[in-house]
N, C-alpha and C positions, 0 to 999 in steps of 0.2 A: 397470385396466391403463394404464400409461403407454406411449404409442406414440411412438417417437422415440429418437434416439441422439445424444448430444452429443459423442461421441468425436472426430469429424472436425472439430468446430468449436472445440476447446479452445485451440489455439495459433495456427493459421493456416488455410490453405485446402486443405490436403491434400498437395500435392506441388509441387515446383518447376515441373513442366510445366504446372500450372494457372495460373501467374502471368500477369497481363495484360501485363507487361513483363518482360524478362530480369532474373533475380535480381541479377546483377552490376551492372546499371544502377541498380537500387534502392539497392544499397549505395553506389555511387559518388555518386549524386545526394544521398543523405542526408548522406554525409560532407562533401561540398562545401557543402551548405547550412549545416551547423554551422560549418565553417571560414570561410565568407564572412560569416556572422553575426558571428563573432569579429572579422574584419577591419573590417567596417562599424562596429561599436561602437568600435573603436580610433580610427577616423577621425572619427566624429561625436559620440561620447558622452564629452566631456572633463571633465565634472563630475558628481559624484554628485547624484542628484535624489531619492533615497529617504530617508525618515525612519528613525530608529532607535528609535522609541518602542516600549516593551514593552507589549503589550496583555495584561492579566491575564486569567486563565481564570475563567469563570463556569459553575458546574455546579449551579445551583439547580434544584430540581424542584418543580412544583406537584402538587396532588392527582391531576390527570388523568395527568400524567407518571409519578408513582409507581405508579398503578394499572396503566398500560400496561407499565411496567417489571416489575411483579410478575407480570403475565400472561405476558410474554415469558420471564421466569425459569422460570415453571411449565412452559411449553411446551418449554423447552430441557432441563429435568431430568426431568419426569414421564414423557414417552413412553418413555424408556429404562429408567427405574427401576420403572415401574409396568406399562406395556404391553409388547407383544411384536410389534413391527413391523419390517419390513425398511427399509433406507435409502431404497429407491425409493418407499416409501409414507409414511414418517414425516415429520412436520412439522419435527422438530428440526433435521436437517441443512439443510433449506431456509432456516430462520430464521437459523441461524448462518452458513453458508457462502455464501448468496446474498443475503439481505436485510441482515444486519448487516455482512457482510464486503465487499460491493460495492454493494448497492442504496442504502443510506443514505448512504455517501460520495458517490455520484453525485448524489443529491438535495441534498447539501451544496453542490454547485456553484451551486445556485439559492437555497437557504434557509439556508445557514450550518450551524452545528453542531446538527443535530437530535438526534443520539444522546444528548447531554448532558441533554436534556429528559426522557428516559425510560430512562436507563441502568439496567439491571437490577442492576448491582453497586453502585449508589449509593442504593438505596431505603431503607436502614436508617440508615446513618451517613454524614454528609456534612461533611467538614472543608474550610474555605475559606481557610486561610492560604496565603501564597506558598510554592510548592514549593521545596525545597532542591536536589533532583536528580531525574533520571528513570532512574537506573541500575536500580532495582528493576523499573520498568515495562519497561525494555529486556530485562531477564532474563526476565520473565514473557512478554513478546511472543515472544522466541526460543523459549520452551517451547511457547507456543500454536501458533506456526507449525511447530515440529517435529511437534506432534501432527497438524497439518493435512497436512504434506508428507511426513513420514517414517514416521509410524505407519501400520501396514497398513490400519487400518479407521477412518479419521477420520470417515466418514459413519455409522458404527454408532450408533444412538440410545442404546444403553447406554453406550458409550464417551463420547459427547458429554455425556450426563447426569452421569456421574462426573467428567469433566474440568471441566465448568462449575460443578458443585457445589464441587469443590475450589478452583477459582478464586474463587468467591464467598466461601468461608470464608477463604482466604488474604488476599484484599483487605480484607475487613472486620476481620479480626484485626489486620492491620497498621495500620488506621485506629484501632482501639479501644485496642490496647496500646502502639503506638508513635506515635500522633497523626500519622500520615502523611496527606497530602492525596490525593484521588482521582487526580489527574493524575500523582502520583509513583509510583503502584503499579498503576494500572489500564491495561493495555495497549490494550484496546479504546477506552477513553475518549480516550487520547492519540492513537491512530490516527485517530479521527474528528475530533478537534480539529485535528490537523495538516492533514488533507485539507480541512477547512472553510475553511482559510486561502486556498484557491484559488477561493473564491467568485467567480463571474464577474458576478453581479448587484451592481453598485456604482453609486455616484453618479459623475458625470463629473468628470474624465477617467477612463474605465473602465480603460484599460490601466495607467495610473500607479497608480490605487487598488488594482488587482489586485497589482501589484508591491509596493506598500506593505504590503498585508495579509500577503503572504508574508514580507517582510523583518522585520515587527514581531512575530516570535516571542518568547516568553519566553526570555531567555538563561539557561536552567537547565542546569547541568552534565549531560552525557549526552544532550542533545537531538540532537546530530549523530549519535551512535551509533544512536539509535532510528531516525532517518531512513535511515541507511545499512543497517540491518537490514531496513527496509521494501523497499529495493532488492535486497539480497542474497538474501533468502528467495525473492522472485519469480524472480530470476535462476536460482537453483538449480532451482526448479520448472519453469521454461521449458526449461532445458538437459536435465534428466533425462527429459523427455518426447519427446526427439528420437531418431531412429535413430542420429545421430552419437554421442550419449552411450552408447547400447547398444553400438555398434561399438567404442568405446574401452574399456569396462569389462565388457561381456558380462553374464552372469547375476548378477554381484556387485551390480548396481544394485538387486536385490531383497533383498539382505541388510540387515538393520536396522543392524548396526554400521558397515558400509561406507557406507550412506546417511547415517547420522548424521555420520560423519567428513567426507564430501564436503559435506554441508549446512553444517556448522560451518566447514569449510575455505574455502568460497566467501565466506561472510560475513566471515571473518577477513581474507582476501585483499583484499576491497574496502575494509575499514577501514584496512589497512596502506597501500594505494595512496593513500587519501584523506589519511592522516596525512603521508605522504611529500610529497604535493602541497602541503600547508600548510607543511611544513618547507622545501621548495624555494622557495616564495614568500618566506619570511622570509630565506633565504640570498641570493637574487638581489637583494633589495631593501635588504639591510643594515639591516633594521628590528629594533627591540628588543622587539617584542611577544612575550609568552610564547606558546609553541607551543599550549598548551591554549586560550588566549584566541582565537587565530586559528582553531583547529579548531572551536570552538564558534560563532564568528562566521560562518563559511562554511556552517554546517549547513543553513540555510534554502535555500541555492542548489541543494541536491540534492533538495529537496522536489518540484519539478515532475517530475523524472525518476521519483521514487517513485510519484507519482500516475499518470503515464503508464503505467508498468509495470503498476500495479495494475488500471487500467481496461482496458487492452488484453488483459491476461492473463485476466481474469474476465468480460469483456463478454459473450461468448457464453453463459456460464452464467447471467448476469442476464437476458438477452433471452429465452432459451428455457426454461430450467428454472423460472423464476418463473411460467410458465404452469401449473405443476402445483399452485399454491398451494391453490386450493379443493379439489382432489382430495385433497391431503394433509390439509387441515383437516377433511375429511369425517369422519375418525376421529382426533381430535386427540391422544389419548394411547394409542391402540392397544388399546382395550377392546371393539371391535366396534360402536361407535356409527355411525350413518348420518345425519349432520346435514343434508346437502344432497341425498342420494339420487344421488350421482355414482358411477358404476361405473368410469369410465375417462376418460382425457384424451388428446388427440392434440396433440402439440407442433407449432406452426406455425412453420416456419423461414422467416420472412418476409423475411429478408435473404439474398441469394445469398452464397456463399463469397467471391467477388471483392469484393463490396460491403463485407462484414465486414472482409476483409483491408485494403481501402483505408482504412476508418475507423481501424483499428488502426495502420497505418503513419503516417497523418497525425497522430494523437494522439501517437505515439511521437516523431516529429520535432519537433512543436511543444513537447512537454515538455522536450526537450533544448535547443531554442533558448531557451526561457524560462530555463532553468538558466544558459546562457551569459550572458544579459542580466543576471541577478541577480549572478552572479559578477563580471562586469565592473564593475558599479556599485559593489560593495563594494570591489573592488580599487582603483578610483579613490579611494574614500573613505579607505582605509587607507594606500595606498602612493603615491598621486598618479598623474596621468595618464601621465607619462613612464615610470613603472615598471610600470604596470598590465598591459601586454601580456606582458612577460617573466615576471611572477609567475604568469601564468595558463597557461603552456605545458603544465604537467603536468595541470592541471584540464581544459584543452582536449583533451589526449590521452585522459584518462579519459572525458570526455563523448563523444568520437567512438567510443571503444571500446565504451562502453555502448550507443550508438546502433546500431552494427553488430551487436553481440551480440543486441540486442532484435529487430532486423529478421531476423537469421538464424533465431531461434527462431520468429518469426511466419511465415517464408517457406519453411522446409524441414520435411519430415516428421519 
């Protein structure tokens, strides 16, 4: 038996009355921090200091990595298709939604792209040419997150087994028949690769190298849309878990068609705002850059926001649900085995709600501040220092709006 309940830890600390400081103060301070960061950069950051070198992707796997990938693939598919376990005891949802979805990306902050070393979708066919676009990966990522956030039983081991088996077949068929590279079509691989760009363990100067790592993304068409989907999907998940969302839409939030519509709508709205910001920057600067080129160029500036959303949204799941690993592995495929003799586990909530909320708020604000820094540097490079501030007004508005939305989700029930 698992003793513990993660419900109250999913988005925030329970209720506005539990906040250590007034909610309005949190919003005001966060907004002013972002705005003052923008002003400070305008005054002090007059030349671009970041490189524009494209660092190509490496997805080579050794024998140990392939073996680990095969084991993970088995544990994702077999429990649902062979065994008969509930989501609360099966290893499959823990591996997918805790370890692969949040645990490995967090480790990437220290060790870089670990997932590529054991990617279970890459153990058979591996193509290493330069990718042409990531539109297919974006589409599959949208499908994967729809399964996680809209589908009624994303933790069901059978549903996970079927979904991951289909994903494995689709990805490898696209490699074999259409000669696609992994990063073009593998949503999990691209997700981890992008998050690994925020690696904080670098040579000195640490901050500048961190910024360079983020800015040196492969300029592959569709990359900015993938990053925006990373933000939009978590935005939807955060909003739909609030009482505010229920008060607006009532029981319709439980309808699959309505949930699909709002899920797609929020992502589309974010993309449209982003495209408008790029269009606005071109118009006010009288530049001749193609819109698609500017849109792709600014994609990396949204990556810190995506990572901040991801970490804050799933942090409690990682810290607390990961404690059930050995208990779930005790019967790995649900056939009644008893590998470790574990009959139950008690989850230790070692972080208080206020401490957890504080970490989430700090990470959220830092992610948005980093986004403002990256956008300013690129604006100076593309449009010059005199034009850089006015080209960023819409980006600044979007950043502040995303900050307030994220804090709202973290701070209200």
